[in-house]
VOVEXTOR-309994 format. One record per atom (N, C-alpha, C): x, y, z; atom name; residue number from 0; residue in one letter. Coordinates in pm, 1 decimal. Layout:
REM residues N
+----------+----------+----------+-------+-----+--------+
:        X :        Y :        Z : atome : num : residu :
+----------+----------+----------+-------+-----+--------+
:        X :        Y :        Z :    CA : NUM :      a :
...
+----------+----------+----------+-------+-----+--------+
//
This chain:
REM residues 144
+----------+----------+----------+-------+-----+--------+
:        X :        Y :        Z : atome : num : residu :
+----------+----------+----------+-------+-----+--------+
:  -1192.5 :  -1154.5 :    638.1 :     N :   0 :      m :
:  -1254.8 :  -1179.0 :    508.6 :    CA :   0 :      m :
:  -1306.8 :  -1047.0 :    452.7 :     C :   0 :      m :
:  -1287.3 :  -1026.9 :    325.4 :     N :   1 :      a :
:  -1329.3 :   -903.6 :    258.4 :    CA :   1 :      a :
:  -1478.9 :   -904.2 :    230.7 :     C :   1 :      a :
:  -1530.4 :   -786.6 :    198.5 :     N :   2 :      e :
:  -1670.9 :   -770.9 :    161.2 :    CA :   2 :      e :
:  -1707.2 :   -861.9 :     43.6 :     C :   2 :      e :
:  -1608.4 :   -891.2 :    -40.4 :     N :   3 :      s :
:  -1628.9 :   -976.9 :   -156.8 :    CA :   3 :      s :
:  -1646.7 :  -1123.6 :   -118.2 :     C :   3 :      s :
:  -1616.1 :  -1156.0 :      7.7 :     N :   4 :      g :
:  -1622.0 :  -1295.2 :     51.2 :    CA :   4 :      g :
:  -1489.9 :  -1367.8 :     37.5 :     C :   4 :      g :
:  -1389.6 :  -1300.7 :    -19.4 :     N :   5 :      l :
:  -1258.2 :  -1362.1 :    -36.2 :    CA :   5 :      l :
:  -1175.3 :  -1346.3 :     91.0 :     C :   5 :      l :
:  -1088.6 :  -1442.5 :    115.8 :     N :   6 :      d :
:   -994.0 :  -1430.4 :    226.1 :    CA :   6 :      d :
:   -897.8 :  -1317.0 :    195.9 :     C :   6 :      d :
:   -844.6 :  -1256.5 :    301.3 :     N :   7 :      t :
:   -748.5 :  -1148.5 :    285.3 :    CA :   7 :      t :
:   -617.7 :  -1183.2 :    355.2 :     C :   7 :      t :
:   -515.0 :  -1109.9 :    318.6 :     N :   8 :      l :
:   -382.0 :  -1128.5 :    373.2 :    CA :   8 :      l :
:   -317.4 :   -991.3 :    384.3 :     C :   8 :      l :
:   -239.7 :   -969.7 :    488.1 :     N :   9 :      q :
:   -162.9 :   -846.8 :    502.4 :    CA :   9 :      q :
:    -25.7 :   -869.8 :    439.2 :     C :   9 :      q :
:     14.5 :   -780.9 :    349.3 :     N :  10 :      v :
:    146.6 :   -788.6 :    288.6 :    CA :  10 :      v :
:    216.6 :   -654.0 :    305.3 :     C :  10 :      v :
:    345.2 :   -654.7 :    282.4 :     N :  11 :      c :
:    426.3 :   -534.7 :    298.2 :    CA :  11 :      c :
:    508.9 :   -512.7 :    172.4 :     C :  11 :      c :
:    509.5 :   -388.6 :    125.4 :     N :  12 :      l :
:    595.7 :   -346.1 :     15.1 :    CA :  12 :      l :
:    693.4 :   -245.3 :     72.7 :     C :  12 :      l :
:    818.7 :   -256.2 :     32.5 :     N :  13 :      i :
:    918.2 :   -162.4 :     82.5 :    CA :  13 :      i :
:    965.6 :    -77.6 :    -34.2 :     C :  13 :      i :
:    930.3 :     48.4 :    -29.5 :     N :  14 :      g :
:    971.1 :    144.0 :   -131.3 :    CA :  14 :      g :
:   1026.0 :    265.4 :    -59.2 :     C :  14 :      g :
:    962.3 :    381.3 :    -76.8 :     N :  15 :      s :
:   1005.2 :    502.4 :     -6.4 :    CA :  15 :      s :
:    981.6 :    487.0 :    143.5 :     C :  15 :      s :
:    889.8 :    400.8 :    179.3 :     N :  16 :      e :
:    860.5 :    364.8 :    318.1 :    CA :  16 :      e :
:    793.9 :    228.0 :    314.9 :     C :  16 :      e :
:    774.3 :    168.0 :    430.3 :     N :  17 :      n :
:    702.8 :     40.9 :    434.1 :    CA :  17 :      n :
:    554.9 :     67.2 :    412.4 :     C :  17 :      n :
:    496.4 :     -1.6 :    315.5 :     N :  18 :      v :
:    354.5 :     13.5 :    284.8 :    CA :  18 :      v :
:    284.7 :   -117.5 :    318.2 :     C :  18 :      v :
:    191.3 :   -110.6 :    410.8 :     N :  19 :      q :
:    111.9 :   -226.8 :    448.3 :    CA :  19 :      q :
:    -13.8 :   -228.6 :    361.5 :     C :  19 :      q :
:    -39.9 :   -342.9 :    300.1 :     N :  20 :      l :
:   -158.8 :   -359.0 :    216.2 :    CA :  20 :      l :
:   -243.9 :   -474.0 :    267.7 :     C :  20 :      l :
:   -373.4 :   -458.2 :    255.7 :     N :  21 :      t :
:   -465.6 :   -568.8 :    276.3 :    CA :  21 :      t :
:   -506.0 :   -616.0 :    138.2 :     C :  21 :      t :
:   -471.1 :   -740.1 :    105.8 :     N :  22 :      v :
:   -501.2 :   -791.6 :    -27.7 :    CA :  22 :      v :
:   -603.0 :   -904.3 :    -19.7 :     C :  22 :      v :
:   -696.7 :   -900.1 :   -111.5 :     N :  23 :      e :
:   -789.6 :  -1011.6 :   -128.5 :    CA :  23 :      e :
:   -716.2 :  -1119.2 :   -205.9 :     C :  23 :      e :
:   -740.1 :  -1243.6 :   -171.5 :     N :  24 :      l :
:   -670.4 :  -1355.0 :   -234.2 :    CA :  24 :      l :
:   -754.6 :  -1421.7 :   -341.3 :     C :  24 :      l :
:   -702.9 :  -1424.4 :   -462.1 :     N :  25 :      a :
:   -765.5 :  -1495.7 :   -574.1 :    CA :  25 :      a :
:   -684.0 :  -1624.1 :   -592.8 :     C :  25 :      a :
:   -732.9 :  -1733.1 :   -533.9 :     N :  26 :      l :
:   -654.5 :  -1856.1 :   -525.3 :    CA :  26 :      l :
:   -698.1 :  -1966.4 :   -620.6 :     C :  26 :      l :
:   -814.5 :  -1951.0 :   -683.8 :     N :  27 :      n :
:   -860.1 :  -2055.7 :   -775.4 :    CA :  27 :      n :
:   -900.3 :  -1992.9 :   -908.5 :     C :  27 :      n :
:   -928.1 :  -2077.7 :  -1004.9 :     N :  28 :      a :
:   -957.1 :  -2029.5 :  -1140.5 :    CA :  28 :      a :
:  -1074.4 :  -1931.6 :  -1142.9 :     C :  28 :      a :
:  -1178.9 :  -1957.7 :  -1067.2 :     N :  29 :      d :
:  -1296.3 :  -1869.1 :  -1067.2 :    CA :  29 :      d :
:  -1264.1 :  -1731.5 :  -1010.7 :     C :  29 :      d :
:  -1196.3 :  -1727.1 :   -896.2 :     N :  30 :      t :
:  -1166.3 :  -1597.3 :   -836.0 :    CA :  30 :      t :
:  -1060.8 :  -1521.8 :   -916.3 :     C :  30 :      t :
:   -968.9 :  -1594.3 :   -978.0 :     N :  31 :      r :
:   -869.6 :  -1527.2 :  -1063.3 :    CA :  31 :      r :
:   -937.1 :  -1469.8 :  -1188.2 :     C :  31 :      r :
:  -1033.9 :  -1541.1 :  -1245.2 :     N :  32 :      a :
:  -1103.4 :  -1491.7 :  -1365.4 :    CA :  32 :      a :
:  -1188.7 :  -1369.0 :  -1332.2 :     C :  32 :      a :
:  -1249.2 :  -1366.9 :  -1216.3 :     N :  33 :      r :
:  -1335.2 :  -1254.7 :  -1175.7 :    CA :  33 :      r :
:  -1253.2 :  -1131.6 :  -1137.2 :     C :  33 :      r :
:  -1145.4 :  -1153.9 :  -1064.5 :     N :  34 :      g :
:  -1059.0 :  -1043.1 :  -1026.6 :    CA :  34 :      g :
:  -1134.6 :   -926.5 :   -964.9 :     C :  34 :      g :
:  -1103.3 :   -807.1 :  -1010.4 :     N :  35 :      l :
:  -1166.1 :   -685.3 :   -958.1 :    CA :  35 :      l :
:  -1274.3 :   -630.7 :  -1051.2 :     C :  35 :      l :
:  -1331.8 :   -718.5 :  -1133.2 :     N :  36 :      m :
:  -1438.4 :   -676.5 :  -1224.7 :    CA :  36 :      m :
:  -1552.5 :   -608.8 :  -1149.0 :     C :  36 :      m :
:  -1604.2 :   -502.7 :  -1210.3 :     N :  37 :      e :
:  -1723.6 :   -431.4 :  -1166.3 :    CA :  37 :      e :
:  -1709.6 :   -359.1 :  -1032.8 :     C :  37 :      e :
:  -1588.1 :   -350.6 :   -981.1 :     N :  38 :      r :
:  -1565.7 :   -271.8 :   -859.0 :    CA :  38 :      r :
:  -1559.7 :   -124.5 :   -897.8 :     C :  38 :      r :
:  -1625.3 :    -41.1 :   -820.2 :     N :  39 :      k :
:  -1626.3 :    101.6 :   -849.7 :    CA :  39 :      k :
:  -1509.0 :    174.4 :   -785.2 :     C :  39 :      k :
:  -1447.1 :    110.6 :   -686.9 :     N :  40 :      s :
:  -1331.6 :    171.2 :   -621.3 :    CA :  40 :      s :
:  -1252.5 :     63.2 :   -548.7 :     C :  40 :      s :
:  -1133.3 :    102.1 :   -508.3 :     N :  41 :      l :
:  -1045.0 :     14.5 :   -432.6 :    CA :  41 :      l :
:   -978.3 :    102.9 :   -328.8 :     C :  41 :      l :
:   -986.6 :     66.7 :   -200.3 :     N :  42 :      p :
:   -922.7 :    150.4 :    -98.8 :    CA :  42 :      p :
:   -773.8 :    169.9 :   -127.9 :     C :  42 :      p :
:   -717.6 :    279.2 :    -75.9 :     N :  43 :      t :
:   -578.7 :    315.9 :   -102.6 :    CA :  43 :      t :
:   -480.5 :    204.1 :    -72.2 :     C :  43 :      t :
:   -488.2 :    145.6 :     43.5 :     N :  44 :      n :
:   -392.3 :     42.2 :     82.4 :    CA :  44 :      n :
:   -455.1 :    -96.0 :     72.3 :     C :  44 :      n :
:   -512.8 :   -120.3 :    -43.6 :     N :  45 :      a :
:   -578.0 :   -249.4 :    -70.0 :    CA :  45 :      a :
:   -538.6 :   -296.2 :   -208.8 :     C :  45 :      a :
:   -563.8 :   -423.1 :   -232.9 :     N :  46 :      g :
:   -535.1 :   -478.6 :   -364.0 :    CA :  46 :      g :
:   -587.3 :   -619.7 :   -373.0 :     C :  46 :      g :
:   -549.6 :   -685.4 :   -481.3 :     N :  47 :      m :
:   -584.9 :   -825.7 :   -500.3 :    CA :  47 :      m :
:   -458.7 :   -899.0 :   -540.7 :     C :  47 :      m :
:   -434.1 :  -1011.1 :   -472.1 :     N :  48 :      l :
:   -319.9 :  -1095.1 :   -501.9 :    CA :  48 :      l :
:   -369.4 :  -1221.8 :   -569.0 :     C :  48 :      l :
:   -328.0 :  -1240.8 :   -693.7 :     N :  49 :      f :
:   -362.0 :  -1359.2 :   -772.2 :    CA :  49 :      f :
:   -249.9 :  -1459.8 :   -751.8 :     C :  49 :      f :
:   -284.7 :  -1579.4 :   -704.7 :     N :  50 :      v :
:   -184.3 :  -1682.6 :   -678.9 :    CA :  50 :      v :
:   -213.6 :  -1801.8 :   -768.5 :     C :  50 :      v :
:   -113.0 :  -1846.1 :   -840.4 :     N :  51 :      y :
:   -125.7 :  -1958.4 :   -933.5 :    CA :  51 :      y :
:    -52.5 :  -2080.6 :   -877.6 :     C :  51 :      y :
:    -95.4 :  -2200.5 :   -916.5 :     N :  52 :      p :
:    -32.5 :  -2321.9 :   -864.6 :    CA :  52 :      p :
:    105.8 :  -2348.7 :   -922.7 :     C :  52 :      p :
:    140.5 :  -2278.7 :  -1031.4 :     N :  53 :      n :
:    272.6 :  -2299.6 :  -1090.8 :    CA :  53 :      n :
:    314.7 :  -2174.4 :  -1167.1 :     C :  53 :      n :
:    441.1 :  -2171.2 :  -1202.1 :     N :  54 :      d :
:    492.0 :  -2059.4 :  -1281.0 :    CA :  54 :      d :
:    430.5 :  -2062.8 :  -1419.9 :     C :  54 :      d :
:    409.4 :  -1947.5 :  -1477.8 :     N :  55 :      g :
:    355.8 :  -1942.0 :  -1612.5 :    CA :  55 :      g :
:    375.7 :  -1805.0 :  -1674.3 :     C :  55 :      g :
:    357.2 :  -1800.1 :  -1802.4 :     N :  56 :      l :
:    361.3 :  -1675.9 :  -1878.1 :    CA :  56 :      l :
:    217.2 :  -1645.6 :  -1915.9 :     C :  56 :      l :
:    158.3 :  -1546.8 :  -1851.4 :     N :  57 :      r :
:     15.8 :  -1518.0 :  -1865.8 :    CA :  57 :      r :
:     -5.4 :  -1370.2 :  -1898.8 :     C :  57 :      r :
:   -129.8 :  -1338.4 :  -1932.3 :     N :  58 :      a :
:   -167.9 :  -1199.0 :  -1956.7 :    CA :  58 :      a :
:   -295.0 :  -1168.6 :  -1878.7 :     C :  58 :      a :
:   -309.1 :  -1044.6 :  -1838.8 :     N :  59 :      f :
:   -430.7 :   -996.8 :  -1773.3 :    CA :  59 :      f :
:   -502.9 :   -904.3 :  -1869.4 :     C :  59 :      f :
:   -630.5 :   -881.5 :  -1842.9 :     N :  60 :      w :
:   -708.5 :   -787.4 :  -1921.6 :    CA :  60 :      w :
:   -800.7 :   -713.0 :  -1827.6 :     C :  60 :      w :
:   -870.5 :   -613.7 :  -1880.3 :     N :  61 :      m :
:   -952.7 :   -526.9 :  -1796.8 :    CA :  61 :      m :
:  -1100.3 :   -531.0 :  -1835.1 :     C :  61 :      m :
:  -1145.0 :   -640.2 :  -1893.3 :     N :  62 :      y :
:  -1286.0 :   -655.1 :  -1928.6 :    CA :  62 :      y :
:  -1371.6 :   -640.3 :  -1802.9 :     C :  62 :      y :
:  -1472.1 :   -555.0 :  -1809.7 :     N :  63 :      k :
:  -1564.2 :   -526.2 :  -1699.7 :    CA :  63 :      k :
:  -1495.4 :   -469.7 :  -1575.2 :     C :  63 :      k :
:  -1373.6 :   -420.3 :  -1591.5 :     N :  64 :      t :
:  -1303.6 :   -358.1 :  -1480.0 :    CA :  64 :      t :
:  -1318.0 :   -207.0 :  -1495.7 :     C :  64 :      t :
:  -1365.9 :   -142.2 :  -1391.7 :     N :  65 :      l :
:  -1406.7 :     -3.0 :  -1400.6 :    CA :  65 :      l :
:  -1300.3 :     96.6 :  -1357.4 :     C :  65 :      l :
:  -1197.8 :     50.6 :  -1286.6 :     N :  66 :      i :
:  -1096.9 :    141.3 :  -1233.0 :    CA :  66 :      i :
:   -959.3 :    108.9 :  -1291.2 :     C :  66 :      i :
:   -877.6 :    210.4 :  -1317.6 :     N :  67 :      p :
:   -741.7 :    184.9 :  -1366.4 :    CA :  67 :      p :
:   -658.7 :    118.8 :  -1256.1 :     C :  67 :      p :
:   -577.3 :     24.3 :  -1295.8 :     N :  68 :      l :
:   -499.4 :    -53.8 :  -1200.5 :    CA :  68 :      l :
:   -354.2 :    -64.6 :  -1244.3 :     C :  68 :      l :
:   -266.6 :    -80.1 :  -1146.6 :     N :  69 :      d :
:   -129.8 :   -123.9 :  -1171.7 :    CA :  69 :      d :
:   -124.7 :   -271.0 :  -1138.1 :     C :  69 :      d :
:    -44.7 :   -345.4 :  -1213.5 :     N :  70 :      i :
:    -24.8 :   -486.9 :  -1185.3 :    CA :  70 :      i :
:    124.6 :   -513.6 :  -1174.3 :     C :  70 :      i :
:    160.4 :   -587.7 :  -1069.6 :     N :  71 :      a :
:    298.9 :   -632.3 :  -1052.0 :    CA :  71 :      a :
:    300.7 :   -782.4 :  -1072.4 :     C :  71 :      a :
:    380.1 :   -828.8 :  -1166.7 :     N :  72 :      y :
:    398.4 :   -971.7 :  -1187.5 :    CA :  72 :      y :
:    513.7 :  -1016.2 :  -1096.8 :     C :  72 :      y :
:    489.2 :  -1118.5 :  -1015.3 :     N :  73 :      i :
:    578.9 :  -1155.8 :   -905.8 :    CA :  73 :      i :
:    620.1 :  -1302.1 :   -920.0 :     C :  73 :      i :
:    749.4 :  -1329.2 :   -903.7 :     N :  74 :      d :
:    796.4 :  -1468.0 :   -914.7 :    CA :  74 :      d :
:    769.3 :  -1545.8 :   -786.0 :     C :  74 :      d :
:    801.9 :  -1674.0 :   -786.3 :     N :  75 :      k :
:    768.7 :  -1761.2 :   -673.2 :    CA :  75 :      k :
:    844.0 :  -1725.4 :   -545.8 :     C :  75 :      k :
:    949.1 :  -1646.0 :   -557.1 :     N :  76 :      e :
:   1023.2 :  -1600.6 :   -438.8 :    CA :  76 :      e :
:    968.1 :  -1470.1 :   -382.3 :     C :  76 :      e :
:    871.2 :  -1409.9 :   -454.0 :     N :  77 :      g :
:    812.7 :  -1284.3 :   -407.7 :    CA :  77 :      g :
:    877.5 :  -1161.2 :   -467.1 :     C :  77 :      g :
:    963.5 :  -1178.4 :   -567.9 :     N :  78 :      v :
:   1031.0 :  -1065.5 :   -632.0 :    CA :  78 :      v :
:    946.4 :  -1015.4 :   -749.1 :     C :  78 :      v :
:    929.1 :   -884.3 :   -756.1 :     N :  79 :      i :
:    851.8 :   -823.2 :   -864.3 :    CA :  79 :      i :
:    934.9 :   -824.8 :   -992.3 :     C :  79 :      i :
:    881.3 :   -890.3 :  -1096.0 :     N :  80 :      n :
:    948.6 :   -895.2 :  -1227.0 :    CA :  80 :      n :
:    925.5 :   -767.6 :  -1306.7 :     C :  80 :      n :
:    801.8 :   -720.1 :  -1305.4 :     N :  81 :      e :
:    766.7 :   -601.3 :  -1383.6 :    CA :  81 :      e :
:    634.1 :   -546.3 :  -1334.2 :     C :  81 :      e :
:    611.9 :   -418.5 :  -1364.5 :     N :  82 :      i :
:    488.5 :   -350.0 :  -1326.8 :    CA :  82 :      i :
:    431.4 :   -283.8 :  -1451.3 :     C :  82 :      i :
:    302.0 :   -301.4 :  -1471.9 :     N :  83 :      l :
:    231.2 :   -239.0 :  -1584.1 :    CA :  83 :      l :
:    111.0 :   -160.9 :  -1531.2 :     C :  83 :      l :
:     73.1 :    -57.0 :  -1603.6 :     N :  84 :      t :
:    -50.2 :     15.2 :  -1573.0 :    CA :  84 :      t :
:   -155.2 :    -29.3 :  -1673.9 :     C :  84 :      t :
:   -273.2 :    -64.5 :  -1622.4 :     N :  85 :      m :
:   -381.3 :   -116.1 :  -1706.7 :    CA :  85 :      m :
:   -500.9 :    -21.1 :  -1700.3 :     C :  85 :      m :
:   -553.6 :     11.0 :  -1816.5 :     N :  86 :      e :
:   -669.4 :     99.7 :  -1827.0 :    CA :  86 :      e :
:   -797.9 :     18.0 :  -1841.4 :     C :  86 :      e :
:   -908.4 :     66.5 :  -1784.5 :     N :  87 :      p :
:  -1035.7 :     -5.4 :  -1799.8 :    CA :  87 :      p :
:  -1073.4 :    -22.6 :  -1946.3 :     C :  87 :      p :
:  -1138.6 :   -131.7 :  -1974.7 :     N :  88 :      c :
:  -1188.6 :   -156.9 :  -2109.7 :    CA :  88 :      c :
:  -1337.5 :   -122.9 :  -2111.1 :     C :  88 :      c :
:  -1375.3 :    -31.7 :  -2194.0 :     N :  89 :      r :
:  -1515.0 :     14.7 :  -2198.6 :    CA :  89 :      r :
:  -1601.7 :    -65.9 :  -2294.8 :     C :  89 :      r :
:  -1541.8 :   -156.7 :  -2367.4 :     N :  90 :      s :
:  -1616.0 :   -234.3 :  -2466.2 :    CA :  90 :      s :
:  -1702.4 :   -341.4 :  -2399.4 :     C :  90 :      s :
:  -1818.0 :   -366.2 :  -2458.0 :     N :  91 :      i :
:  -1902.0 :   -476.7 :  -2410.4 :    CA :  91 :      i :
:  -1860.1 :   -609.0 :  -2474.5 :     C :  91 :      i :
:  -1763.8 :   -599.4 :  -2566.8 :     N :  92 :      f :
:  -1714.0 :   -717.9 :  -2636.1 :    CA :  92 :      f :
:  -1578.3 :   -756.7 :  -2577.3 :     C :  92 :      f :
:  -1569.1 :   -870.6 :  -2511.1 :     N :  93 :      p :
:  -1443.1 :   -909.3 :  -2446.4 :    CA :  93 :      p :
:  -1323.9 :   -911.7 :  -2541.5 :     C :  93 :      p :
:  -1345.7 :   -950.9 :  -2665.3 :     N :  94 :      g :
:  -1237.5 :   -960.9 :  -2761.5 :    CA :  94 :      g :
:  -1175.1 :   -827.6 :  -2799.1 :     C :  94 :      g :
:  -1241.5 :   -718.8 :  -2764.0 :     N :  95 :      r :
:  -1188.9 :   -585.6 :  -2794.2 :    CA :  95 :      r :
:  -1108.5 :   -526.4 :  -2678.6 :     C :  95 :      r :
:  -1093.0 :   -603.0 :  -2572.2 :     N :  96 :      c :
:  -1018.1 :   -554.1 :  -2456.6 :    CA :  96 :      c :
:   -871.1 :   -590.1 :  -2470.6 :     C :  96 :      c :
:   -787.3 :   -493.4 :  -2443.1 :     N :  97 :      r :
:   -642.5 :   -510.5 :  -2454.4 :    CA :  97 :      r :
:   -591.8 :   -609.9 :  -2349.8 :     C :  97 :      r :
:   -493.6 :   -688.4 :  -2389.1 :     N :  98 :      n :
:   -422.8 :   -776.9 :  -2296.7 :    CA :  98 :      n :
:   -299.0 :   -706.5 :  -2244.9 :     C :  98 :      n :
:   -260.2 :   -741.2 :  -2122.5 :     N :  99 :      y :
:   -138.8 :   -689.1 :  -2060.0 :    CA :  99 :      y :
:    -51.7 :   -809.1 :  -2023.5 :     C :  99 :      y :
:     25.4 :   -859.6 :  -2121.8 :     N : 100 :      p :
:    103.7 :   -981.0 :  -2098.3 :    CA : 100 :      p :
:    230.9 :   -955.2 :  -2017.4 :     C : 100 :      p :
:    266.8 :  -1054.2 :  -1937.9 :     N : 101 :      a :
:    394.9 :  -1051.8 :  -1868.6 :    CA : 101 :      a :
:    503.4 :  -1091.1 :  -1968.7 :     C : 101 :      a :
:    623.0 :  -1042.1 :  -1948.7 :     N : 102 :      t :
:    734.8 :  -1079.4 :  -2036.1 :    CA : 102 :      t :
:    821.1 :  -1188.1 :  -1973.7 :     C : 102 :      t :
:    792.7 :  -1222.3 :  -1846.9 :     N : 103 :      q :
:    865.1 :  -1328.2 :  -1776.5 :    CA : 103 :      q :
:    762.5 :  -1415.7 :  -1704.5 :     C : 103 :      q :
:    799.1 :  -1539.7 :  -1679.1 :     N : 104 :      v :
:    708.0 :  -1625.9 :  -1604.2 :    CA : 104 :      v :
:    689.0 :  -1569.1 :  -1464.0 :     C : 104 :      v :
:    570.7 :  -1592.0 :  -1408.9 :     N : 105 :      f :
:    541.5 :  -1545.1 :  -1273.7 :    CA : 105 :      f :
:    452.1 :  -1645.0 :  -1202.9 :     C : 105 :      f :
:    446.1 :  -1633.7 :  -1071.6 :     N : 106 :      r :
:    361.5 :  -1719.5 :   -988.2 :    CA : 106 :      r :
:    244.8 :  -1641.1 :   -929.2 :     C : 106 :      r :
:    266.7 :  -1510.1 :   -906.0 :     N : 107 :      m :
:    164.9 :  -1426.1 :   -844.1 :    CA : 107 :      m :
:    154.5 :  -1294.4 :   -920.7 :     C : 107 :      m :
:     41.8 :  -1229.4 :   -904.0 :     N : 108 :      a :
:     24.4 :  -1094.6 :   -958.7 :    CA : 108 :      a :
:    -49.6 :  -1012.3 :   -854.3 :     C : 108 :      a :
:     -5.7 :   -888.8 :   -836.4 :     N : 109 :      l :
:    -66.8 :   -799.4 :   -738.4 :    CA : 109 :      l :
:   -123.4 :   -678.6 :   -810.9 :     C : 109 :      l :
:   -254.6 :   -656.9 :   -795.4 :     N : 110 :      e :
:   -319.7 :   -539.2 :   -852.7 :    CA : 110 :      e :
:   -350.3 :   -438.8 :   -742.3 :     C : 110 :      e :
:   -317.2 :   -312.5 :   -771.1 :     N : 111 :      v :
:   -348.0 :   -200.3 :   -681.7 :    CA : 111 :      v :
:   -396.8 :    -85.7 :   -769.0 :     C : 111 :      v :
:   -444.5 :     20.9 :   -706.5 :     N : 112 :      n :
:   -486.5 :    138.2 :   -782.4 :    CA : 112 :      n :
:   -371.2 :    190.5 :   -867.7 :     C : 112 :      n :
:   -403.9 :    233.8 :   -989.4 :     N : 113 :      a :
:   -302.3 :    286.1 :  -1081.4 :    CA : 113 :      a :
:   -226.9 :    402.0 :  -1017.2 :     C : 113 :      a :
:    -96.5 :    399.7 :  -1033.7 :     N : 114 :      g :
:    -11.3 :    506.2 :   -982.9 :    CA : 114 :      g :
:     46.1 :    481.3 :   -844.8 :     C : 114 :      g :
:     -8.5 :    383.8 :   -773.5 :     N : 115 :      h :
:     37.6 :    362.9 :   -636.1 :    CA : 115 :      h :
:    178.6 :    304.9 :   -627.3 :     C : 115 :      h :
:    215.8 :    211.9 :   -714.3 :     N : 116 :      f :
:    352.1 :    158.9 :   -707.3 :    CA : 116 :      f :
:    453.1 :    272.1 :   -726.0 :     C : 116 :      f :
:    427.2 :    359.5 :   -822.2 :     N : 117 :      e :
:    517.2 :    472.5 :   -845.2 :    CA : 117 :      e :
:    519.3 :    564.8 :   -723.5 :     C : 117 :      e :
:    401.6 :    595.1 :   -670.3 :     N : 118 :      e :
:    391.7 :    681.0 :   -551.4 :    CA : 118 :      e :
:    470.2 :    622.2 :   -434.3 :     C : 118 :      e :
:    461.7 :    491.1 :   -417.9 :     N : 119 :      w :
:    530.8 :    422.9 :   -307.5 :    CA : 119 :      w :
:    677.0 :    394.8 :   -340.7 :     C : 119 :      w :
:    720.0 :    426.4 :   -461.5 :     N : 120 :      q :
:    855.8 :    400.3 :   -511.0 :    CA : 120 :      q :
:    889.0 :    250.6 :   -506.0 :     C : 120 :      q :
:    791.8 :    171.0 :   -547.3 :     N : 121 :      v :
:    809.2 :     26.3 :   -558.9 :    CA : 121 :      v :
:    828.6 :     -3.6 :   -706.7 :     C : 121 :      v :
:    931.1 :    -84.3 :   -738.7 :     N : 122 :      a :
:    966.4 :   -108.5 :   -878.6 :    CA : 122 :      a :
:   1008.8 :   -253.4 :   -899.3 :     C : 122 :      a :
:   1028.9 :   -289.0 :  -1025.7 :     N : 123 :      a :
:   1080.5 :   -422.4 :  -1058.6 :    CA : 123 :      a :
:   1209.3 :   -444.9 :   -981.1 :     C : 123 :      a :
:   1224.7 :   -567.3 :   -929.4 :     N : 124 :      g :
:   1340.2 :   -602.2 :   -848.3 :    CA : 124 :      g :
:   1312.0 :   -594.1 :   -699.6 :     C : 124 :      g :
:   1207.9 :   -518.2 :   -662.0 :     N : 125 :      d :
:   1167.9 :   -512.1 :   -521.1 :    CA : 125 :      d :
:   1094.6 :   -640.1 :   -484.9 :     C : 125 :      d :
:   1078.1 :   -661.5 :   -355.5 :     N : 126 :      q :
:   1017.9 :   -785.1 :   -308.9 :    CA : 126 :      q :
:    890.7 :   -756.8 :   -230.8 :     C : 126 :      q :
:    797.1 :   -851.6 :   -237.9 :     N : 127 :      v :
:    674.5 :   -845.7 :   -158.5 :    CA : 127 :      v :
:    699.2 :   -931.1 :    -34.5 :     C : 127 :      v :
:    669.3 :   -872.8 :     80.6 :     N : 128 :      y :
:    694.8 :   -939.8 :    207.1 :    CA : 128 :      y :
:    565.3 :   -971.0 :    279.6 :     C : 128 :      y :
:    576.7 :  -1059.3 :    376.8 :     N : 129 :      q :
:    465.5 :  -1084.6 :    465.8 :    CA : 129 :      q :
:    447.6 :   -962.3 :    554.7 :     C : 129 :      q :
:    347.5 :   -964.3 :    638.5 :     N : 130 :      q :
:    308.8 :   -848.8 :    718.9 :    CA : 130 :      q :
:    424.1 :   -790.1 :    800.6 :     C : 130 :      q :
:    520.2 :   -871.7 :    840.7 :     N : 131 :      d :
:    630.6 :   -823.3 :    924.2 :    CA : 131 :      d :
:    734.3 :   -740.7 :    847.3 :     C : 131 :      d :
:    721.1 :   -731.4 :    716.6 :     N : 132 :      c :
:    811.9 :   -656.3 :    629.1 :    CA : 132 :      c :
:    953.6 :   -714.0 :    628.0 :     C : 132 :      c :
:    970.0 :   -838.9 :    673.2 :     N : 133 :      k :
:   1101.1 :   -904.6 :    675.6 :    CA : 133 :      k :
:   1098.6 :  -1039.8 :    606.3 :     C : 133 :      k :
:    987.4 :  -1110.7 :    617.3 :     N : 134 :      t :
:    976.2 :  -1246.3 :    563.3 :    CA : 134 :      t :
:    921.0 :  -1240.2 :    421.3 :     C : 134 :      t :
:    999.1 :  -1286.1 :    321.7 :     N : 135 :      p :
:    948.9 :  -1282.6 :    183.3 :    CA : 135 :      p :
:    819.4 :  -1360.9 :    166.0 :     C : 135 :      p :
:    734.2 :  -1310.4 :     81.4 :     N : 136 :      l :
:    609.2 :  -1377.6 :     47.9 :    CA : 136 :      l :
:    639.4 :  -1481.0 :    -59.7 :     C : 136 :      l :
:    605.4 :  -1602.8 :    -32.9 :     N : 137 :      r :
:    628.9 :  -1710.4 :   -131.4 :    CA : 137 :      r :
:    499.3 :  -1786.4 :   -152.4 :     C : 137 :      r :
:    471.8 :  -1815.9 :   -277.1 :     N : 138 :      a :
:    353.2 :  -1896.0 :   -310.6 :    CA : 138 :      a :
:    402.1 :  -2032.4 :   -352.8 :     C : 138 :      a :
:    421.3 :  -2119.0 :   -258.8 :     N : 139 :      l :
:    476.6 :  -2250.9 :   -289.6 :    CA : 139 :      l :
:    370.1 :  -2359.9 :   -293.3 :     C : 139 :      l :
:    252.3 :  -2329.2 :   -242.3 :     N : 140 :      l :
:    146.0 :  -2428.6 :   -238.4 :    CA : 140 :      l :
:     56.1 :  -2416.0 :   -360.2 :     C : 140 :      l :
:     19.4 :  -2528.0 :   -415.7 :     N : 141 :      a :
:    -72.4 :  -2528.1 :   -530.5 :    CA : 141 :      a :
:   -213.6 :  -2498.5 :   -480.6 :     C : 141 :      a :
:   -282.1 :  -2416.3 :   -554.1 :     N : 142 :      h :
:   -422.8 :  -2384.1 :   -526.2 :    CA : 142 :      h :
:   -501.5 :  -2416.8 :   -650.4 :     C : 142 :      h :
:   -623.3 :  -2462.1 :   -631.5 :     N : 143 :      d :
:   -718.6 :  -2486.5 :   -742.3 :    CA : 143 :      d :
:   -796.3 :  -2609.9 :   -717.3 :     C : 143 :      d :
+----------+----------+----------+-------+-----+--------+
//
């Protein structure tokens, strides 16, 4: 369990090398809405995995988020559809914060420190795996 009180999971990304990440799990509406708000830092090989009960076309924002992040929108099979870089929103007004919409439906989203996907040579079309780096990560169970 993470310092935040959220459950964690070990996942593997395969890019220039196998990258093991410890991700906090945002499995319900409250934890997904809170995300990484007000965090001052995120360890190098850490992130947050947002899991939804069904496929959808959604957008993320950076209200009250202090650190720049990359987000990977991931389908139900664990394949990365697209990756975006998101900048912190400094406004105290939520409506002034930019949205980062997905262009394809997704089931999961993975946030890591900005620049890490590029550094790890992880891109759209790559897959997120379980800790063994062989078994695809699938979010087939409904949470909420």
